[in-house]
N, C-alpha and C positions, 0 to 999 in steps of 0.2 A: 503494500499499500504506499509506504513511504517513497518507493521508486516512481510510483505513478504520480504522487503529489509533486515530487521534484521535477519530473518531466513536464508537468502541467505548468508549474511555476516558471521554469526556464522558457517554455513556449510562450507564455504570457509576456515575459520579459522581452523575447524576441519581437512579438507583436507591437509592444510598446516602442521598442527601438525603431521599428519600420515606420511607424506613425510619425517619428520625429524627423525623419529624413525629408529633404526638399527633392521633389521630382521635376522641378521647373526646368525648362530648356532655355537657358540664356547664354549668349555667346559674347564674351568680351571683345569689343571691337576698337576700344581706345582707353588710354589710361594716362592720367596726368598725375605725377607723384610730387609730393611737396618738396620744395627747394629745387626742383629742375627747372629747365628753361620755360616750360608751358606755364609754371607757377609764378614766375617772376618776371617774364618777358614784358617789354614796353609795347610789343606787336604781337598779334595773334600767332599761335604755333599750329601748323597744319598737322593733322592726322589722318590716316586712311587704314582701311582693312579689306582684304579680299575674302569673300565668303564663297565657299565651294558649294556644288550642288548638295553634298552630304550635309553641310551646315544648314542650308535652306530646308532640306527634307526634315532635318531634326527639329526645326521650328515649326514646320508644317506649310507645305506648298498650298497656296490658295488661301492662307490664313492671314489675319491682320495681327501684327506683333508690335508691342510697345518698344519704343527707344528710351531706355532708362538711364538716368544719371544718379550714381550713388556717391554722395560726398564723403571723402575720406580724410580731409584735413580742414584746417581753419579757413576762414574768410568766405568767399562767395563763388559758386560755380558760375562760370561764364563760358558760354558756347557761342560760336558763330553759326551761320547757316549750315545745316547738315543735309547732305544729299546722297542718295543711294540710287545706283543705276543697276537694274537687273538685265541680264542677257537672256532673252526668250526666243522661241522659234520664230516669232514675227518681228524681231529686232529689239533693240534696247528700249527699256521702260524706266523712266526716271521719276523719282519723287523727291520733295524738298520740305524740310522743316525750317521754320524761322529761327532767328537767334534767341538764345535763352539766357536769363539772369535768375539765379537763385537767391537765397536769403543769407544774411550774415551770420556765421557761426564761428565761435572760438574754440581752440582746443581745450579739452580732449574732443575729438570729433572722429568717430568711427561709424560711418554711415548715419550722421546726425541729420542728414537730409537726403531723401530718395524721391526723385521726381520722375514722372512719365512726361518727357519732353514732347512727345507726339507718337503717332503710330505710322507704320508702313504696311501696305498690303503686298504680300509676296505673291507674284503671279504663279499660277498652278503650273505653268510650263517653264519656270525660271531654271537656268542651268547653273548660274553663279551670279554674283553681285559684287560691286565695289561700293563701300560706304566711306564717306569722307566729311570732313568739317575742320574746324579750328577750336583750339582751346584759347579762350579769350574772344572778345568781339569789340564792336565800335565803343562800347562803354569803358572797356579796360583790356589791355593786351594780355593779361594773365588770368589764371582761374585757380580756384581752390584745388586740391587734390580731388580727383574724381575718377570713378570707373564708369565707363560707357558700355552699355550692353544692348543687343538686339535680343528681345525676349526678356522675361522677368525672372527674378531669383538670383541666387549666387551666381557670379561674383558681384552683382550690383545690389545686394541686399544683405543685411546682417543675418548670419546664420546662427541660430541658437540650438540648443539641445533640449529644449523644453518640448514635452510631448503635447500633442493635441488634446483638447479636452474629451474628445470621443475616445481616444485610445485609452485615456485614464478610467473612463466609465467601463469600457470593455474589460480592462484588467480587473477592475473592482469586482464586476459581475462574475468573471471567471474564477477568481480567487474565493468569492462567497459560495459559488456553486460547489467548488472543490472541497471547501470546508464542510459543507452540508453532507456531501458524499462521504467524507472521511468520518464524520461523526456517526452517520448512519451504519457504515461498515463496523465502526468500533462498537457500537451498541449491539450488534448481532453476535 
């Protein structure tokens, strides 16, 4: 009986651990790190990233995906115009987002601000894409430290090990049920 209880307990712990994991599909496409050129420059610093067909498929061909900025250091996120160009069977398809300014934050700042700057529709027949923009804009040439992602979740969001409330409820119910079974068998 003790072996059954142990197996059930470890199974419940495994379920709880799975509930705490993030399954979001986010691709890091740009990063400005505190004290580097993009952080302190008087003029905007260009960035770009090539997305493969596999990257786009993991996000979901034909889906609308957020362009997310996760602030990683003090001051203000500043982004210039962001553009993405998809290669498709019928030719290139381009989309653009306007410049962005976040809010002022001081250190410590580890994902102290997470913003959806805009969204991009990934064409269902896209084979690859190039996304580009600048850290800094017409307001200020530099930007706070920031991770830029297509899609939501890590690495553009804080990752925590806290289980979802539903996982805790499931674990509690499983343990209560196992206790009742154990008491019933013990009484026999």
